[in-house]
Structures are given as C-alpha cells and as structure tokens.
N, C-alpha and C positions, 0 to 999 in steps of 0.2 A: 648284593646281590639286588639285580631288578627282575621282577615277575611279571609279565602280563597276563597270568592265570589270576584273575580278579574277578570277583563277582561284578562290577560294575559295568552298565551298558556301555558297548563300544561305541557308538554314536550318540556322544553326550557332553556336555558343557563339562561335566566333572572328567572325563576322560582326557578331555583338551587339558584342562587344569593339571591334573596329575602328571601328564607327560611333560608339559612346559617345566613344573618345579623338579622334576627329576633331571630335565636336560638342564636346568639351570644349575645343580648340584656339581656336574661334569667340570671338573678343574682342568683333567687332562685327557685325552683318548688315548687308550692303549689297548692292547690285545684283549685284555679282559672287558672292558666296556664298550668296544666299537660296535658290535653285533646289538648292543641296545640302544645306541646313539643312530644307528642306519635304522633301526625298526620304528624309533621315535620320530626321526624326520619323516618316513614314510607316513606314519601313522597321522602326523601334523597336516600333512598335505589333504590327506582323505578329510579327515574332520574340518577345513576349512573349506573344502570343496562344498562338503556336505552343508556345511551351515550358510553358504552363498545360496543354496537352493531352500534352505527351510528357515533358517533362522539367525537372524542379523548378529544376535549378541555373541555367536562364535566370532566372527571378525572383530567386535568390539574389543572381546578379550584381548585378542591377537595384537591388537593396537595398543591396549593397555598396558600389556605387558612387553610391549615392544620385542615380539619373537624374531622380527628381521635381524634386531641387533642382536639376539640371541644366535641365530646362525651364524652370522659374520664370526661371533667371539668362538663356534664349534670349529669353523674353518680355521681360525688363526693357531687353535690348539692342539688340531690333529692333522697328522701327516699320514694314514692312512687313504689311499686310493679310494677304498669302499664307501668312506664317507663323505669325501668329495664328489663322487657320481652320485651318491643319493642326496646331497643336499644341491644339486643343477637340477637333478630331477624333480625334487619336491617343489623348489622355486619355479620350474617349467610347468609344472602341473597345474600348481596355482594361478599362476599367470593364465595359463590357456583357458582355465575353467572357470575363471572369476566373472562374473557378468556385470557386477556392481563396480560402477565406473569411480564411486567414490573410494573403493575397496584398492583398484588399480593405481590411483593417485596416491594413495597411501605406500603402495607397495615401491613406486618410483620414488617417491620423496626422501631425504634424509641421507643420499648416497649412498645408501646401502645397494643398490643395482650396479651404480658405477664401479663401486669397491668389488665385487665380484666380477665385472667385466674386465676389469685391470688387474686382478688378481695372479700373481704367476703360478699357474698350474703347472703341473707335470705331463707334460703334452707328448712326452716318449710313448704313455700310453695311449693308444688308438682309440679306445672307448672312450677315456675321457675327454679327448678331443671331439668326438663325436657329440657327447653329453652337454659339452660346452657349447657347439654350435648350434644345438637343437635350443638351449638355455637362450642364446641372443636372438635365434629366429622367433623364440615365443615372446621377446620383450617386444622386439620389431612389430611384431601381429597385435599391439594395443598401442601404436603410436597414433596420436592424433595430435592437432594444433594444440591442445591444452599438455596433453601428458609428453610431448616431446621436450617443451622447455624443462620438464625437471631432470633431463638427462644430458643436457648441455650447459657449458660454462659460458658467459658472456664478460665482454667488457667492453664499456662505450656502447652499448648496445650493439655489439658485433660478437657473432659467435665464435668463439675460441679454441674450443674444446668439444668434441664429441665424442666420446671412449667408445658407445656400440658400433656408431660406423668405421671409425680408425681401427679398431680391433678386428673388425670384422671382413674387412677388406686385406688384411693382411692374409687371410686362407684363400683368398679369391681363386688363385691359381694354385692349389692343394692337387697332390695325385688323384684323391678320390672324387669322383663325380659328385657323391650326396652331397660332400663337403662345399664343392664349390655351387652346386644348386641351392642348396641352405643360405649360402651368403648373396647370391645374386638375389634370392626371395627377400632377404632382409633388406637388400639396398634399393629394390624397388619400392618396399613398405617405406621407407625414408623418403624417396623422392616424390612418393605422391602424397606424403602429407601437405607438401607445397608451402611449408615454413619457408618464410624469405630470407630470414638469417640462416637458418641452416642452408637452402641451395646457394647461398652465398660462399658459405662455407666451405661446401662441395666442390663448388666450380674453381676455386681459387688453389694456387701450390701450397702445400706440397699433395692437397686431396686431388686437384685434378689429375695429375698424372696415374692414378688409375684407371682413366678413360685411355689414356696413350697407349697404358700396360694392356687394356683390354683388346686393344686394335694387333700389338706384338703378339699376344698369345692365340688371337684368332687368326693371325698369319701362320704361326707355328701349325696350329691344328690344319690351315689349307695345304701346308708342306708336306706334313704327314700323309693327308688324305691323295696327295698327288704319289707319293712313294707307293701307297697301297695301288692306285690306278696304273702306277707303270708297271709294278709286279702284273697284275692281271693282264695287260696289255703285252708284255714280253713275254708271260707263260701261259697262254689259255688252257693249259691243262691244269694248273691250279686253280682250287676254289677259293676265291678271297672274299667271297658274298658277304660273309656275316661280318667280318671286320671293316669292309667299304660300308655297310649298312651302318653299322656303330658309328663310323668316323662321319658321315651324314648326317645320322643324328645328332653328334655334337656341334656341329657347324650349321645347323638350322637351329638348335637350340641357342647358341652364341649369337646367332641373327636377330632371333626374336628377342632376344634380352636386349641386343641394342634399339630396336625397334622400341618396345618398353621404355629404355631409358630415355629415346628421343620424344615420346610422346608424354613424359612425365612436364615437359616443358621448361627444364632447368635452364636458364640462360648460358649460350655459348656451348654446352653442352652437346647439344644436337650438332651445331658447326663443328667442334672439336672431333667429334666420331666421323661425321662425313671425311674430313681433310684426312682425319689417318687412315681410314679406308683406301682413299684414292692415292695418298701419297705412299703408303706402308705396302699396299696388296695392287691395288687395281693399276695403277700407272707402273712399276718396277716389275710387277711379275705378270698379271693377267693378259693384260694388252699385249705387251711384248711376245707372249708365247704363240700368238695367233701372227705366224710369218710361214711362207710355205717355202721359201728358198734362201738358205743362211747357212752360216758356216760356226757360229758360235753358241755353244749350249745355254738355254734359257732353263730356270730350275723349275718351272712350271709347265706341264705339257699341255696343249691343246685340250684335249679332251676335260681335263680337270679345269681349265681355265673354263670354257664354255659352260658347265656346270656352275659353276662361282658366279658368273657374271648372271645366269639367270635368276641363282638363288639370292644375289642381292638386290636384284631389279625386284624380284618378288616379294621379298620379306620388308627392306627396309624402303617404306613410301615416303622418301623425301625429295620434294621437287629439285634442290640441286644436285643430289646425287645421281639421280636418273638423268638430267639433263646434261651433266658433266660426261658420265660416262658414254650417253649418246652422241655427245661431241666428238670425244677420244675414239670415235669409230671411224672417225673422218683424218686421223693421224697414222702415218706410217709406224710399224712396230721399232724400226731402227730410231725413230724420233724419242723414243721412250727410253730405250738401252742407252743410246748415246750419251742422254740427260744423265743417266746415274751410275756412269762409270768415269771414274778417276785416274788418268794415265801417270805413272810416275815412272820415267826412263824407259818410257815402251813397255813397262808390265802392268798385265792385269792381274790384280790379288783376286783369288778365290774366295767365294762367299763361305764363310764359318757360321754356322747356326748353332754349336756346341754350346758357347757360352750363354745366348739365350735362352735355350732350354734349361739349364741350370738354374739361370735366374727366375725364369719362370715357374720353375719347381719349388725353388725354394722361398718363391713370395718376395724376394730382395730386387726390386726394379729401379734403374736408373733410365728415363727415357733416354732413348737415342735416336736420331733419326736414322729410319733403316733402307740402306740404298743397294740396289740390285748389283752385283758383283760378278764379272764372268772371267773363267778362265780359258785360256788359249788352249785348242787341242793340240796335244805333241804327242811324242812318243813316250814323255816320262806322265803326261797327265790325262791321258785317255780314259781313266776309268770314272770320271765325273759324271760320264752319260749314263743317265740313269731311266731317262722318259723314253718310252716307243714312241718313234719318227718324233723325239724332240725338236722342237722348232728352235732354230738358231738365228743370230743376226749377223749378216756381214757387214763389218764397220767401213770398210772401203769402198763398197760399191751399194748406194742407195739405189732403192728401186722407188718408184711412183707408186706403188700398190698401197692403199692404207688398208685398216682393220675389216672398214666393212667390206672393201673387196675381197679381203679374205674369206671373209664367211660365206661371199656369194661364190668365192672358187671350191670351197669346201662341199656348196651346194649341187656344184656342177661336177665334180669328180674327187668329194673327198671319200674317208673310209665310212661305212655304217655310222660310226658312233660321232664322228665328225660331221658328217651331214645332218644328223640327226640333233647333234648339240646346235648347229647352228641356224636351223629352222625353231629351232627351241628359243633361241636368243632373240630372233627377229619377230616371232610371237609374243614374246616377253615383253618385248618394245612396244609392239601394238596394244597390248593389254595392260600397259601400265598408265594409269590416269594422270600423274605425276607429271607425266613427260608431255611440253607443248608439241602443239600438233604441228607447229612449222617444223620441229624436228624430225618427225615423222615423215612430213613432207620433203624434207632435204635428204633424208635416208631412202626416201622412194618406195616407202610402205605407208603413207597415210591414205585410209580406206576412201575411195572416190566418194561415197556418201557424205564422209566427213569433209572432205575439201570443197564438194558443193555447198555445203552448209556453211560453213565457215565463210565462203566467197558471200553467198545470200546475206549473212549476218551484217558483213562488212557494208555491202551494196547499200542495205537498208538504213546504216548510220551513216551515211554520206559519203565514204571512203571512193574517191574516184577512181583509183586505182582498180577496186574491188568491183567495182561496177562493171568497169570495163573488160574485166576477164570474163565476169559474169555473163554478159551479153554479146561477148564477142569471139570469133572464132580462134583469136590471137591472146595467148596470157604471155603475162610479165613472168618470167622463168627464171628466176636469180633466186639464190639463195637468202636467208630470211636475215633480218638483224639480230634476231635471237640466237639463231647460231652463231653468227658472227661475236656477239657478245661473249658467249661461252666459250667459242675456239680464243678469244682474246685473252678471257681469264685463265684457261689452260696455259695459255703461253706465259702469262705476269706469274702466275702463282706455281706453275710446275716448270716453266721452261720447256714446253713443249709444242712444235710447229705443227699445223696441219697440213693437209695435201688437197684442200679444195681450189686450191687456185690453178689446176690444170686446166689446160685447153677444152672446150667444151663442156666442162662440169657444169650439172645442173639438176635441180629435182626433176625435170622432165628424162633427163639422161640415166639418171638413176633409178627411177622407175622402171623405165626400159631396159635398165641391166638386171634389177629383180625378178621381172615377168622373164626375160630370156633364160636367167638361171634356174626358174620353176621349171618352166617348159623342159628345158633340159633335164630336170632331173627327172619328171615324169618318162624320159626316153629312156632312162638308165635300168638297167636288168640287173644290175648288182647290188640293190637297195631291196629292203624289206617292204612289203606292201605297208605295214605299220608306218614308217617313217614316209612314204608315199603319200598317205591319207593324211600326215598332220603337214606335206607341202602342199596337198589338195584343201585344206582348211584355210591355211593362209592366203591363195589364191582367191578363193571365194572372198574372204574378208578386204582384200583389195581391189576385186572386181563384182561387186555383187552383180552386175546385169551381164556381165561378160563380153559380150559382142565388142564394146567400144573400143577397148585395148587390143584387141588378138588379130596379129598380123596374119597376112596367107601364109607366113614362114612358120608362124606357131602353129597356123592347122596342120599345116603339113606335116611338121614333125610329130602331132599328136597322132594323125591317122597312123603315122607308119608306125609308129609304135603301138597302136590299136591294133594293127594288123599282126605285127609281130607277136601280141599276146593271142591273139585269136589263134593262131597256129598253136600256139603252147596248150591253149583250151581244147584243139581238136584232139592233142595228142592225149588228154586226160578222158577227154571221150571215149577214145581206145583203151584206157589203163586202167586202173584197179576200182575207181570209184564212181563209175558214170553212173550207177543207180542213185546215187545220193548227190549228183551234182547239180541238178534243177533246184533241189531244197537247200544247199549250200547257198546257190547263187541268189536265191530268192530272199533267203536271210541277211547276207552280205552286203545285198543291194537297198535293204532298208538301213543297216549299220550305218552304211557308207552314206547314204543321204542325211542322216541325223548329226552324223559328225561333221559333214561340209556344212552343214545349215546350224552347227551349234554356235552361240554365242562367246564360247572360249574354247580352247584347245583341249584335247582329251587329256591329255599327260602333265604331270607336274613336273618341275624342274630335276628333282630325282630320276626320272628316269632316262636320262641320259646314262647315268652310272648304274643303274639297276639293269639294264640290257646286259653290260658287264657280269653282273653277279647271276643272271638267270641263263647265262649261255653254257653253262655245264653240264648237258643233259648226257646221262651213261646208259646203254643197252641198247639204245633208240639205234637200230641199222639202216643203213640209206635205200636199202633195196626191199624192207620190209613194208607192209601195209600201211603201218603206222608213217611210216618217213613220205610214203606217196601220199598219204591223206593230208599231211603239212604242206608239200608240194602243190598237191590240188589248192588248197585254202588259198595259198600264195597268189597263184593264177587269178582264180576267180576272184579275189581282192583287188588285184591290179586291172584286172580287165574291168569289172563293175566301176571302179575310180575313173578309168580312161574313157569308158563309156558317158558316165556323168560329166565327165569334163568336156566331152565332145556336144553333147546336149546343151551343157550350160556356156560354151563357146556360141553357141547358136542363139543364143538369149531365149532358152525354151525352159519351163519351168518343169523340173523333175520329177517324174510320175511315180506313185506310190510304192507301185510294183515295176519289175524288169519285163522287159519284152519278151515273154514266151508265149510259143503256139500252145494250144489247148490239146487236150487228149481228141483223137480221132474217132469215127467209129467205124474204123478198118475192121474187117474179119482177124479173128483172134489169129496168132501163130499156129500151124497146124499141129507141131509137133504137141505144145501146150495143150491143145484143144482135145488132140486125141488123147493125151494123158488126165483129162479131165480136171487142169488146174488152171484158176483163173487168177486176176491179180492181187485176190487176198491172199494167195500163197499155199503152199502145200505146208499143214500142219502136222507135226506128229501125232499117228495114230489114224489119221485120214486114209481112206480109201482112194488109191488112183490106178489107173489103165496102164499095165505094162505092154504096152503095143510096139513101141520102140526102145525098150530098155532092153540094157546086156548084163548077162548073168557075170558075175563076177566074186572074188574073196578079197576080205580085208578083215584085219586084225585090230582093232579097239584096245587089246591087252596082249601083252606079252603070253603066247600060247593058247589064246582063246580066237581062233578064226572063224570068222561068219560067212555065210553064204547070202548073199543078197545080190537085188539087182538093178542094176545104175542107169540115171536117166537126167539130162540135162535139158532146163527148158525157158526161154524168157518171155514175158509177159508184159507189152510194151516197155518201160524203162526199168523194169524188173526181170530177174532172174534167178534160178536155184540149180545146183547139182543136189540131187537126190539119190538117197541110198532107200529102198523098200524091201520089205518082207513078202516073197510070194504067199499069196493065201490058197491052201492044197483043194479047198472046197469051189475055189471059182478060177475059171481057166483066163489067165491075161491081168488078173488081178491082184494088188499087193498093198501093202499097210504101208507107212511111209513111216521110218524110223529114225531118220535124222535128214536134215537139208541144210545146205550151206549156200551163202552167195555166189552165183555164177561169176559174178565180175571178180577180175581180179585171180580167179583161179590157176590161170598161167601152164595150162595142159603141158606135160613133158612126158616121153616115154624114156625110161630106164636105159641108158647106154649098155648096160651089161644083160639086162632082162626086158627082151622087147615085148614081153606080155604083161609089164607092169606099167601103168600109168601113174604118174605123180601128179596129184593135185595141192596147189597151196589155199589153206583156207583161211579167210580173214574173218575179221568181226563185221557182225549186219548191220552195225551201226557206227557212227564216228565218236570215239572215246576221245575225251579230255586227255592230256597227260597225266597217267597216275601218279602224283607226287606227294611225297612227304614233306612236311614245313617242320624246319628244324627251329633253334632260336635264332632270332633277328630276323625270320622271314625267308632264309635262304633254302633254295628248292632244290631236291635230290630226286632225280627221276628215277622210276624203276623200270627195269627191264621189260620191255615189251617183245612177245616173238608171236608169229603165227603159228597154226595151226597145219599140220599137213596129212594128206589121204595119200596112201599106196594102195592102188587096186590091183588086182592080180586077176585077169583074164583068162579067159581058156586057149586062147590063141593070139596070134599077132594079129591076124585082122579083126578079132575082135576089140583089140586094143586101139589101133589105129581108128576102128569106127568110134569109138567111145571119144577119142582125141577130135577127132574130124567135128562131131554131135557138139562137143563144147564148143569148139571154134566158130560154129556157123551161129548156133546161140549168141554167143558174146558180139557177133557180127548184127544179130538182127537187134540186140539190147542197145549196142552203139549208134545203130543207123536211127533207131526211136529218138535216142537222146538227142543226135545232132538235127534232126526234124525238129525237135520242141523248142530248141536253142537257135534254129536259122533265123530270127527276127535280130538276133543279138549277134550273130557273128557275120551280118551282113553289114559290113562297114556303109555302105552306100545307103542304106535304108537309114543307119543310123544318124547321118549326117544330112540326110536330103533336105531337111529344113536349113540347114544353114546355107544350103547352096542357092534354096528359094530365095531365102532372103539378102544373099548377096547379089541377084540379080534382077532384084525390084529396082526400078528406078528412081 
C-alpha cells in the first residue's frame, strides 16, 4: 500500500524522488493503485512548477530520471479514464507554468509530446476530449521558431508531418463552441510563429482543405442565422433575441478568426479564404438575395444579406475582398443566380445542406464547390419558402437593375430593416479604408472633399485630365479603369457580368441617384428617427458643405417634409408632454448635431439585426403616457434632423443650440398668481390660496375617502393639478397634499356619474423603458401604466367647472410652449438664409 501520510516536507526534492520511485514500481494500473497514480501525477506537476520558480535541481532530477518517459509508460499500461485525465492535466499544468526555456525545450524533445498527441484516447468521454484539447492548446502556447522544430518531421528540408496541427484541426468543427475556440487559438499560435517550412506545409494539400472547410462552416452559420431571422420576421410575436445574438456572436468570431489568419501572412491562404467567401457565400447567396421583383426563391433573405455584407467589410480588412464586393454591386442579382444554376432536362434541383451539416459536425470534410441551386415553386414544392419577403429571381426576364440600385430602392421604399441595412452597407463602404476611392466614386458615394483632394494631387503630379477637371467646370465623368479591372476579374473568375454599360450610366449620375434616394428617405414617415439620422450622417459625409449639390427639387421636398413634421409637433404641443418638449428638443438638437458631424456612423453592423431583437416590448399601451412619450421623442428627433438639414443645405454652420425664444416678463397667469404658485411649483406641505379651488372627495385607498380642494394651474410651460387640504384656522388657505402634472391629464366626466371627473396622472418626468436584461442581452420590458384620479364633486356644475378649469390651464400651457418654439416652427425663418444665398448674383 502507498501512503502519503509521511513526515517528509511536501515541497522538497525528497518528495519528488519518492513519488518518482513509487511511480516506477507500478507495473499495471488497476482499481487498487489507480488513486495513488492519479495523486502522484498531480503532485509531480505541483513539485515541478514549484521547482521552476525556486530550485532548478527539481527539473534537473526530472530530466535525469526521464520522468516524461515514465508518464508515457503509465499511459500505456493504464485503461483508467481518470489516469488519462490526470496525465493530460499534469503535462498541461507543467507546460503552462514552466518559465525556463530549457525546460520547455526538454519537454518537447524525445517525441514524448508527439506520442501523447497521436495517442488513441477514448474520446467518447467528453471530459477527456476537453482535457486533450486543453493539452494541445497549452503546447501551442509555447511554440516559437526554436520549439516548433521539435514537433515536426522533415524530409529533404520539407515539413512532412506536424501532429499537433493535424490532430487539432480534426476538431475545428466540433459541436462544442469551447472546443472550436481552443482549436482556433491553437492554429493562430502556429500561424504566428512564422516558420517558413511549417507555413508551406499548412498551405499545401491536404492541410489547405482546412481553410476551404472553414468557409463552408461559416456558410452554414450564415444559413442558420438566416433561419432565425426569417422566423423573427415571419412571427413578430416570438422573441428570438437570445438565439439571434448568439448566432451573431459566432459569425463575428468566425470573421475575426479569418482576419487573424490573413494577418499571419501565410502565402496563398489569404487569397484562398477571400476566394472561398466570394465563391461560396457572397456571389451565390448574399448578392442574389438583394432583388426586388422575382419568381424563384433564394435561400438567404435580404436582411441577413445586408448584415453579412456589412460584417464582412467591417472585419475582413482585405483590399481584394472589399473591392470585388463593391464591384459586385454593379451586377444584377440574376447574373449571379443564372451562373450557379445547372439545368438538366429543364429541372432545377433543390439545395440540400443536410450532408454538409453532418460533415461539418463530424469533422470529415471533402472540399466541394458549393453552388446555389433553386427549386421551382409549384403545387408540390411550395414549402421551401422560409424567408420573409424572400427575394427571388426571374430567369426568363432580366431586369437592368443592379444590386447598387436595389440598395437605393430599399432606401426609397423598403421596410425599416431593409432601409437601415442598405444605409449601413453604404456607410460601411464609405468607412472601408481598403476600398479604392475610384470605387466609391463609381458607386456615387465618394465624399466631395476626397474627390477634390484626389483631383488636386493628380493635378500636382502633372496628370492632364486631373488638371482639366480641377480647373474646369466640365469633368471627365466616366468609370475608372480600377472598376473595369475588378469587373473583368469577376467575369473571368466567377463568370458574372456587370450592368454598368447601361446608357447614361456614370459616377455623376450615380451620385445624383444616391442624393435623390436620401432626400426621398427624409420625406418618408414610416421610418424611425434613428434610421433617418443614419441617412443624415451619410448625407453629411457626401456633402460636407451642402449647398453645392442640392437641387431646387431636393429643397422643395425637404421643406414639405419639414412642414408635415411641424404639424406633428404642434399636435405634441397640445398633447401629453408639452411641459418637457423644449427640454427634450434642446437635448436632441445637440445629439443630432454630434451624430451628423461624427467621423463614423453611430451603429455597428449588428444593429441591423439588433432592431429585431429589441422590438418585443410587452405591457406598453399605445394610448399610455409612455407610448405618447415615445411618439413625441420620434417627432422631435425627425424635426430636429430636418431643421439641421435645411440649415446645412443653405451652407450654414449648425448652431450649438436650437432657435428657441426665451422666457418673457409677461404677468403670471391670474389663476396661478391668485393661488400663490410660481414656476418652482407646488411642493407637498406648502401653503396655497384656495380662491379658485373646488371642493371634492377622493379615495386613495379602498374605504378611506378624503375631502380635499381641487385646483389646476399653469405657470409658463409648466402646470399642475393640485389637491389641497383646507386649513381650519385660515380662511381660503390650504396645504398641498399631492400635485401631479397638468399636461396629459385628459379630463373626462364619467358617463354614468356626472359628478365624477376622471383625470389621467402621468409621471412628472420622462422615464426610460424599465427593462430587465436577460442572458445574451435580450431585453424584456416591464408593463408601465399611468395613474388615475377620480374626483367626486358636490354637483354637476362643480364637476363641469373643474373640467373647464383644467382645459383652460392646459391651453395656456400649450400656447406658451408654442410661443417658445415659434422660431423652430416657422419654416420661412428656418430657410431664409438659403433663399438669400440663392438670390445673390
């Protein structure tokens, strides 16, 4: 029997010697001694780690006794899962904690590590696989140009075997995300060593199929995301937020992994990934879905496609990928689809991803060219339609519209998510530094300042055409040779033709189309203010000085839209929140100005899908004060944007604050003055005059009725409904017991009891939506309700007088708010400067 209850010091060389000797005596591992073996392995790891930090003689003894070989021997004579687990953990701990390079060099020598890597463990035990992957990752963490040579086999100066890498990528597509993450970390550790022989080994078959399989796996992730988005769009009542956000996280992790691989500089691998993403995802799935009028169902919907295009451009910073995707926007969706369809006897086979899913999960990959295949919709196969408004392609009738024009059509008339997604794509293209400026110019989104800078630089180096453009009112308005080159490359490599040969097509025409689409967007009333702000940012990027490219038609549309929103604001002045309208407007003015003048857009690409995740609000009634506050905020944000755009179109600098009239010195409202109430408001417990107050009864608790005095007053933009208790010793004096906002009180006499007056009591301040955040950031709203007062007066006349008093004070309040906002509501004043400029000779 082995015993650990000995008097020897635990952390000592003698203890290490004793454990090693006892381990060497083990000839077979069975139920009797397996616990000792497990404990001995664990203790040796602790002692070697301790020795590395305090006494080098520990590791000298470890090498002298060839303990690594002893570990391998123990593994060979053991069938216990627990021993295998502890052995892998012991070696992982040692590798991770040893700081001495000589010690790491010894561990990696003598082929012991490679033996453990290639050993046939029983991975039916999930815990053992987890320990094995952790062991592989620990080994990769110590790789450098010296140690990596100990783990590879060479022949004629060429690496012919690298067990660490080959065994790891077998589990690159495992069901468990933690396993996949560990394998990716391991591969990046290998790539960033930069060993020439190893990189050649990685980049040639069969190892190179790992990268094509990565693209296939990413394609499957995109299809899975599309299914979730489809369900969210088809069933707005269902909450798919957590699953969508999880899928988004996985997709972005994959793209960042692609980016890290590309930055490692392995020859040909970056091009292999780029080509795979274009051939297997962008051309057959994403771009074909961006079509507005078609017959055949494409397997990825436009919302998912817009997000994925943004995400790819945002994360994969490669010049070729960015420019080819941009050039692909000049091709019609039909061109991509027809290229990927192979007709046989007039039949179109249905795409089948089930075999692909099984291969991905098992890790058994044979690379195939993945092609998009469609199914004809008929009476027996209509069940394939899974995407809300799934975009389809009419193979018999070609339209001249290219993907770029589809994006603009979404901005002009698409749904909220389509519009937001299209703006995000254009903004992302604008922000992509790897994209040639000539491509931006061809798309019609090259900022004016960059265009002038480019022409100036070309003129300075003596290019005649550039000099002519810079100093002449006539410009050479044709597509660039760079665009032609990329389009030719798409045609030759992917057999897709462009649509840029249409008559009258040019960068100037495309720029005009973009401006038209944005102005049309600002005139839409079915799009949220946040999305309109995104459009405003894009417009400011394209036209930093505004007035040059605005036509009279654009201005006429903007002015008409502004007038419509002024009418909406007037309704809000007479609505539920007039007392806070000026405050909200001043706040949103600053936010909008900062958003318009920012160097980058406010939102990340995932905001396209985030709007789906956060759209499930429960318990908020449209007629509640909370619902009214959301409507008021939308109206204010849109009006502020349009006002700033009108100033911008006039070439004026935006002021820091909105044009709002100051307070006046007019006498106070007679009712408020008679009651002794000023702008500071009635505080509970303060004394007021009850000159115009009316006696009433109210019960704040069941069975406990109170006799109080009611009065409504407005002071400037503020107002209150007040219940006071009469002071017995002071005639016509009372103490304020409770006060609530006047605005939004919505006075109403009860239909069955004409002496009863109902008042709605809204919060005194705007409250953000009270939400509770669950896992993955999903938001679930708590129900919000308004308060209610029911006042019982002594007769019908008093009840009617109370209602009249409330309405009169509400009108006084609204008139003051409207007076303060008059400069903003006056469109002529808002655009006067623009008119003066246009009339200047």
